[in-house]
C-alpha positions in Angstrom: -4.8 21.4 18.3 -2.8 18.8 16.6 -3.2 17.5 13.0 -1.9 14.2 11.9 -1.4 13.2 8.3 -0.6 9.6 7.5 1.0 8.1 4.5 2.1 4.7 3.3 0.1 1.5 3.5 -1.3 -0.4 0.5 -0.9 -3.9 -0.6 1.9 -6.2 0.3 2.6 -9.9 -0.2 3.0 -12.2 2.8 6.5 -11.9 4.1 6.8 -8.4 2.6 7.3 -5.0 4.1 5.5 -1.7 4.3 6.2 1.6 6.0 3.6 3.9 7.5 4.4 7.5 8.3 2.5 9.9 10.5 3.4 13.6 10.5 2.1 15.9 13.1 1.5 19.7 12.9 0.0 22.4 15.0 0.6 22.3 18.8 3.2 19.5 18.6 4.8 20.6 21.9 1.7 19.2 23.6 2.2 15.7 22.3 3.4 12.9 24.6 3.0 9.4 23.3 2.3 8.6 19.7 1.3 5.2 18.2 -0.7 3.2 15.9 -4.0 1.3 16.3 -5.4 -1.1 13.8 -8.8 -2.5 13.2 -9.7 -5.5 11.0 -13.3 -6.3 9.9 -15.3 -8.0 12.6 -12.4 -7.6 15.1 -11.7 -5.4 18.0 -9.4 -2.4 17.6 -5.9 -3.3 18.6 -3.1 -1.1 19.9 -0.2 -2.1 17.7 2.7 0.0 18.9 3.5 3.1 20.9 6.5 5.4 21.3 7.0 7.9 24.0 8.6 11.3 23.6 11.9 9.9 25.0 11.8 7.0 22.5 10.5 4.2 24.8 8.5 1.7 22.8 5.8 -0.9 23.4 4.4 -3.5 21.0 1.4 -5.8 20.8 2.5 -9.4 21.1 1.1 -10.0 17.7 3.7 -7.8 16.0 6.7 -8.0 18.3 9.9 -8.8 16.4 8.2 -7.8 13.1 7.1 -4.2 13.5 9.3 -1.3 14.6 8.0 2.1 15.6 10.3 5.1 15.6 10.0 8.8 16.1 11.8 12.0 15.2 10.6 14.8 17.6 12.4 17.4 15.5 10.4 16.4 12.4 7.2 15.6 14.5 7.0 12.3 12.6 6.5 8.7 13.7 7.0 5.7 11.5 5.8 2.1 11.7 8.1 -0.3 9.8 6.2 -3.5 9.2 8.2 -6.5 8.1 7.4 -10.2 7.7 3.8 -9.2 7.0 1.1 -11.8 7.5 -2.4 -11.9 6.1 -3.7 -11.3 9.6 -2.0 -7.9 9.6 -4.6 -6.7 7.1 -6.4 -3.9 8.8 -7.1 -0.2 8.8 -4.2 1.5 10.6 -4.7 4.8 12.5 -2.0 7.0 13.9 -2.7 8.8 17.2 -1.0 11.4 19.4 -1.7 11.7 23.1 -1.9 15.1 24.5 0.2 15.6 27.6 -2.0 18.6 28.6 -5.3 16.7 28.7 -6.8 13.3 28.1 -7.3 14.2 24.4 -6.1 11.9 21.6 -5.6 13.2 18.2 -6.1 11.0 15.2 -4.8 10.7 11.6 -7.1 9.9 8.7 -6.1 6.2 8.7 -4.6 4.1 6.0 -5.5 0.6 4.7 -3.0 -2.2 4.8 -3.7 -5.4 2.9 -1.5 -8.4 3.0 -2.4 -11.0 0.3 -0.8 -13.1 -2.3 
């Protein structure tokens, strides 16, 4: 089993920045890809960014050039640096870790991000 604990999030002004962190514990050797989803009210869940164990990254078009995902395997932590925030980035953000031993995904508790002036 893997446990994920998120931190960060909160309120930011348009154009501002926030950083989300997601720390994994437990059977961390079993984790392959980690990433972040977000869901805004009345919208479909969106895969925001992913990072593989070797550091390869992918981003949703909506956040490319503004968000950066990074990972430290030794610390079992992944970060999402969000810059140039827009009101449409307002959502509930959830960290996940994909097991490389099964199809299981592990989830953090989630954190709310609000972008408003």
